[in-house]
C-alpha positions in Angstrom: 0.0 8.6 97.8 3.3 6.6 97.4 2.3 6.0 93.9 1.1 9.2 92.8 4.6 10.4 94.4 6.3 8.2 91.8 4.4 9.3 88.6 5.0 12.7 89.3 8.6 12.1 89.6 8.7 10.2 86.7 6.9 12.9 84.5 9.1 15.3 86.1 12.0 13.2 85.1 10.8 12.7 81.8 9.9 16.5 81.2 13.4 17.4 82.0 15.0 14.8 79.6 12.3 16.2 76.9 13.8 19.8 77.7 17.5 18.5 77.6 16.8 16.9 74.1 14.7 19.9 72.8 17.7 21.8 73.7 20.2 20.0 71.6 17.6 19.9 68.9 17.3 23.9 68.8 21.2 24.5 69.2 22.8 21.7 67.0 26.1 24.0 66.2 27.0 24.3 69.8 27.3 20.5 70.1 28.6 20.0 66.6 31.8 22.4 67.3 31.7 20.2 70.7 32.2 17.2 68.6 36.0 17.8 67.7 36.9 18.1 71.1 35.2 14.9 72.3 36.9 12.7 69.4 40.1 14.0 70.5 40.0 13.5 73.9 38.5 9.7 73.2 41.1 8.9 70.7 44.4 10.3 72.2 43.3 10.1 75.7 40.9 7.7 76.6 41.4 5.0 74.2 45.1 4.9 75.2 44.3 4.7 78.8 44.3 0.7 78.1 47.9 0.9 77.8 48.7 1.4 81.4 48.8 -2.3 81.6 52.5 -1.9 80.3 53.0 -0.8 83.5 52.4 -4.3 84.8 54.2 -6.2 81.9 57.9 -6.7 80.9 56.5 -5.2 77.8 58.4 -6.3 74.4 57.3 -4.3 71.6 57.8 -7.4 69.2 55.5 -8.9 71.5 52.6 -6.2 71.9 50.0 -5.7 75.1 49.0 -9.2 74.7 51.9 -11.1 74.5 54.3 -9.6 76.6 55.3 -11.3 80.1 53.0 -10.2 83.1 55.3 -9.4 86.0 52.7 -7.6 88.5 54.6 -4.8 90.8 58.2 -5.9 89.8 58.5 -2.4 87.9 57.4 -0.6 90.5 59.8 -2.5 93.0 62.0 -1.7 90.7 61.6 2.0 90.2 61.0 2.7 94.4 64.2 0.8 95.3 66.1 3.2 92.6 68.6 5.8 93.6 67.7 7.4 90.2 64.0 7.8 90.7 64.4 9.7 93.8 67.2 12.1 92.3 64.6 12.5 89.3 61.8 13.0 91.6 63.6 15.6 93.6 64.5 17.5 90.7 60.8 17.5 89.4 59.4 18.6 92.3 61.9 21.3 92.8 61.4 22.5 89.1 57.9 22.4 89.7 57.9 24.2 92.5 60.0 27.3 91.6 57.6 27.6 88.4 54.7 27.8 90.6 55.9 30.1 93.1 57.6 32.3 90.6 55.8 31.9 87.6 52.2 31.1 88.3 51.9 34.9 89.9 53.8 36.5 86.6 50.2 36.0 84.2 48.5 37.4 87.0 50.8 40.6 87.5 50.8 40.7 83.7 47.0 41.0 83.5 46.3 43.4 86.3 49.3 45.5 84.7 47.7 45.4 81.2 44.2 46.0 82.3 45.3 49.1 84.0 46.7 50.5 80.9 44.1 53.5 79.5 45.5 53.8 75.8 43.6 51.1 73.9 46.3 51.1 71.0 49.3 50.9 73.3 47.5 47.9 75.6 46.9 46.1 72.0 50.7 46.8 70.8 51.6 45.2 74.4 49.4 42.0 74.3 50.8 41.6 70.8 54.5 41.6 71.9 53.8 39.7 75.1 51.8 36.9 73.5 54.8 36.2 70.6 56.9 34.1 72.6 54.0 31.3 73.2 54.1 30.8 69.6 58.0 30.3 69.0 58.8 26.7 69.3 61.3 25.7 72.4 63.9 24.5 69.2 64.3 28.0 68.6 64.1 29.7 72.1 66.4 27.3 73.2 68.7 28.1 70.2 68.6 31.8 71.1 69.1 31.0 75.2 72.4 29.3 74.5 73.7 31.5 71.6 73.2 34.4 74.3 74.4 32.7 76.9 77.6 31.1 75.2 81.1 31.7 76.1 81.3 34.1 73.5 77.8 35.3 73.5 76.3 38.4 74.1 75.8 38.1 78.0 79.3 37.1 78.5 80.6 39.9 76.4 78.8 42.5 78.3 80.0 40.9 81.2 83.5 41.1 80.2 82.9 45.2 79.1 81.9 45.7 82.8 85.4 43.8 83.9 83.9 40.6 85.0 85.1 37.0 83.8 83.5 34.8 81.5 80.4 32.7 83.1 79.5 29.1 81.6 75.8 29.8 82.2 74.8 26.3 80.5 77.5 23.9 82.0 76.8 25.2 85.6 74.5 23.4 87.8 73.6 26.4 90.1 72.2 28.4 87.3 70.0 25.7 85.7 66.7 26.0 87.5 66.8 29.5 87.4 67.3 29.5 83.8 64.3 27.4 83.0 61.7 29.4 85.2 63.2 32.5 83.8 62.8 31.1 80.3 59.4 29.4 81.2 58.0 32.6 82.4 59.2 34.4 79.6 57.6 32.4 77.0 54.3 31.6 78.8 53.6 34.5 81.0 52.0 36.7 78.1 49.8 33.9 76.8 48.5 33.0 80.3 47.7 36.4 81.0 44.7 36.2 78.4 42.7 34.0 80.8 43.0 36.8 83.5 42.3 39.5 81.2 39.2 37.9 80.5 38.1 37.3 83.7 39.2 41.4 84.7 37.1 42.1 81.5 33.7 40.8 82.9 34.0 42.8 86.3 31.2 45.3 86.7 32.7 49.0 86.1 30.4 50.7 88.4 32.5 48.7 91.2 35.5 50.9 90.1 33.5 54.3 89.8 32.2 53.4 93.3 35.4 52.8 94.6 37.1 56.4 92.9 33.9 57.9 94.5 35.1 57.0 97.9 38.6 58.4 97.2 40.1 54.8 96.5 43.3 55.0 94.1 44.4 52.6 91.1 46.4 50.6 93.4 43.6 49.9 95.6 41.0 49.4 93.2 43.5 46.5 92.2 43.7 45.1 95.8 40.1 45.7 96.6 38.4 45.1 93.6 40.2 43.2 90.4 41.9 40.7 92.5 39.0 39.8 95.0 37.0 39.3 91.4 39.2 37.1 89.9 40.0 34.8 92.9 37.9 32.0 91.7 40.1 31.8 88.3 43.2 32.1 90.1 42.1 29.0 92.4 40.6 26.9 89.7 44.1 27.4 87.6 46.2 26.9 90.4 44.3 23.6 91.0 44.9 22.0 87.8 48.4 23.3 88.1 49.1 21.4 91.1 47.5 18.4 89.5 51.0 18.5 87.0 53.6 18.9 89.5 55.4 16.3 88.7 55.3 16.8 84.6 57.6 19.7 83.7 57.4 19.0 80.1 59.9 18.2 77.7 61.5 20.2 74.9 62.6 22.6 77.1 64.6 20.9 79.6 65.8 18.3 77.0 66.8 21.0 74.6 68.7 23.4 77.8 70.4 20.6 79.3 73.4 18.7 78.8 75.6 15.7 80.0 77.5 18.3 82.5 74.5 19.4 84.2 72.3 15.9 84.1 72.2 15.2 87.8 69.9 18.5 88.0 68.4 18.7 84.9 67.0 15.5 84.4 63.2 15.1 85.1 60.5 12.3 84.7 60.1 13.2 80.9 63.6 13.4 79.9 64.5 10.1 82.2 61.6 8.2 80.7 62.5 9.5 77.0 66.4 7.9 77.4 65.4 4.9 79.6 61.8 4.0 78.5 61.9 4.6 74.4 65.8 4.8 74.0 66.7 2.1 76.7 63.9 -0.3 75.6 62.5 -0.3 79.3 58.7 0.6 78.5 57.3 -1.1 81.2 59.5 0.2 83.7 59.1 3.9 82.6 55.2 3.5 82.0 55.1 2.4 85.9 56.9 6.0 86.8 54.6 7.7 84.4 51.8 5.6 86.4 52.6 7.1 89.7 52.6 10.7 88.3 49.5 10.2 87.2 48.2 8.7 90.6 50.2 11.4 92.3 48.7 14.4 90.1 45.2 12.8 90.8 45.7 13.1 94.5 46.9 16.8 94.5 44.1 17.8 92.4 41.2 16.3 94.6 43.3 17.7 98.0 43.9 21.2 96.6 40.1 21.5 95.2 39.2 20.1 99.2 41.5 22.9 100.5 40.3 25.6 98.4 36.3 24.8 99.1 37.2 24.9 103.0 38.6 28.4 102.5 35.4 29.2 101.2 36.3 29.2 97.5 34.1 27.0 94.5 36.8 25.3 93.5 36.5 22.8 90.6 34.3 20.5 91.2 
């Protein structure tokens, strides 16, 4: 009897494998389209993972990966015993949390507002206008921001006209974090709304029709239909966002910061650039980068577990 069950199982598995292979042969273009993405991740993400050994070495470019001296956990000890590390950790966490609190809901709200527009032409124009900042490089965007907020810029001219005093926006520590969050929202909210708009278009229109028949207004439709139907999309993107909580990007912060406000503007990316690439301490900064990755991985699994405990599907 057990032998028959094993044979039946083997036949079933064989048919399943054959079915998968037949599917691949029937849809070769789908897998061909997938190939460039797979190659990209293999070449630029998986193969370079071998470089993590730099975190355990006194890495010298002239000696390479195999010739550099092995120092074990010394780089991690130096990082965790440095006061600079905890200052940068604080800056990175605070900026990331502010971005999540204020920046993460922005594309959701924007998508809901765009979804409520009845004029198709006006909706397309607004979408185009809101997507445009995404295609402006941070070099240009930072230049615009610095010119607008300069001591003789447009903003200070308006303040002076109103009877106020000149504000040194780019040299004031208290204004740097709000400036980062606001400029990030301006540049990314429109592009981020695309995913939520796609999710909103998948909602059955009959749900809205039934709600209106029952007397629901547009605001009630948003909170009782639109938001619940895209909750899973929001949860998945939030889980992914939590994985990068210690990653704030390099360009924006590097271009908008200066030596005057470095105590609040320095994050892991800018610190690693100064100390690792320019200062030559690559093993030390590789250890910090590994710490970022481990924290991100733990947060992804923790947030996913928490989401599933609340009844959401989560990422996996």
